[in-house]
N, C-alpha and C positions, 0 to 999 in steps of 0.2 A: 059614319060607317064604322063598325066594330071589327077591325082586323086584329090579328094576334099582336101586332107591333104597336097598335093603338094604345096611348097612354091610359085611356079610361079602362080598357079591358086589363091591362097590366096592373093598374091601380086596385081594380075590383078583386083580381085574383090574389093580390097581395094581403088585401084586407080580409078575405075569406079564410076559413080554417080548413084548407085542403090537406088532406093526408097524401104527401107527395109520393110515398112508397106505393099507396094504393092507386094513385093516378098512373104511375109508371107501370104497375102491373096490368092496368087496363089497356094502356097503349101497347104494351107487348102482346097481350092477348090478342088485340085487334090486328096487330102486325102479323102474328103467327097464322091467324085465320085468313088474312089476305094473301099470305104466302103459300097457301095450300098448293101443293105441287102435285100434278097428276103424273104418276110414274108407273112404268111397266115392270115386269119381273127383271129383265136385264138391267134396267137402270138402278133398280134397288140392289141388285148384286153388286153393281159398280160402286155404289156409295156405302156399302156395308163396312169396308175397311176403314173409311174415314170416321164412321160412327164409332167403330171399336177404338180407333185411335184417340178420339175425343174422350171416350171413357177411360182410356189409359191416362190421359192427361188430368182426368179427375181423380186419380189415383185408386182406381178400382183395383181389386185383387186380380191376380193372373187367372185364377179359376173362375172368377165372375165374367172376365173377358171372354174365356174359351166357352163357357156356358152360354152367354148371350149370342155369341157367334154361331154356335151350333143350333141353338133354339130358332134363331132368325133364318138360318139356312134351311131348317126343317120347314118353316112357314113358307119360305120362297119356293122350296121344292114341291110343296103341296099344291101349289098353283098350277093348273092344267092348261092354261092358255098364255099367249104372249101379248094380250091387250092390256089395257089400264087395269091396274089393281083397285079394287073397289072394298067397301065395307063387307059386301057379300063374300069376297074371298076370305076375309079374316074370320067372319062368322062360320064360314065352311071349314076353316082349319080348326077353330074352336070345337066345332061339332065332331071333327074327325078324331081329335085327341081326346074327346069325352066319351069315346065309345066303350069305356070299361077297361082299356089296356093300361091307362095311367090312373094313379091316385089323384084326388083333388088338389092336393099341395102341389104335385108336379105339374098338372094343368095350368095352375095359377102361376107356377114359375115360368112356363112358356108364354102366358098371356102377358106377364109383366115385361118380359123381354121384347116382345113384338110391339106392345104399346109403347115403350120407351123409343124403340126404333121409329115407329110411325110418327110419334110426336117430333122426333129430331128431323125427320124428313119433311115436316110441315103438313103432315096428314093427321092432325090430332082428332079430326072428326071421324076417323076410321077406327079408333080405339074401341075395344070391346071390354065389358065387365068381367071381373074375375068370378069364379064360382063361390057361392056362399057356403062356407064351411061351418058346421056345427061343432062347437067344443065339446069334447067328451070328458066327463069327469069320472075318474077311475076310483073304485072303491077297493081295488085290489091290495093297496098298501095300508089298510087298516088293521090295526093289532087286535088280537082276540082278547076277550074278557080276562082269560087266564094270564095272558102275557102282561096285560095292563096291571093285575094284582101282583105279578111277580116283580114288575118295575117298581111298583110302591113299596113292596117289602124290602127290596134291595137298596132303595133310596133311604128308607127308615133305618135298615141295618147299618148303613155307612154313616149315618148321622147327618144326612143332607135333608134337614127338615124343610128347607126353602124349595128345593127340587120336588119333594113329596108334595107340598102344597100347590106348586104350579101345576104338576101333573093332575092333581085333584081339581083344580079350578078349570084347566082346559077340558078335562073329561066331564065335568059336571055342567059346564055352561055351554061348551061348543065353540068357545071364542077362538079367534085366531091368535097366533103367538104375538103378532105385532099389537093386538088390542090389550095384552097383558099389562103394559105399562100404565093403563088407565085404572087398574085396580088398586085399591089402598086398604090398609089394615085399620080397622076401627075398633 
């Protein structure tokens, strides 16, 4: 029989190339899933201070602590019943703050705080996804052609031929400044 304490099993484990960190992670995830605790609104309010205290022990900034607490209280306040909190409640909260009153970055901030709290409570399966945000690239800070020519004249007038050439290379090729180190003079 292959029990954990059995020498055969122990010898096989020792011979294999097991990543013990990965194994510990899998065991911890299984434990967290098995520990899933069904809680109601009142119980979550009661453990909120413990959660904030743990964040304090993790040396989070005071503003972070107050922000998380306020965000989680807003979530708990949005729940309109005294029964068990479900993922539907979390989705309803996400929908309520996504009504156009808040910017996507603020909405994601609320979601992060609530998700961390839910995970800490052992309800990781109730977490919701953040909003996808598209990065905006601004062309507001691009200099005009006349400004570019003026900068070139000024660099040449001061005798900074190296800066003059750098500006010409960047403008002519569109490279990033970090890529400039790969250019050579031939």
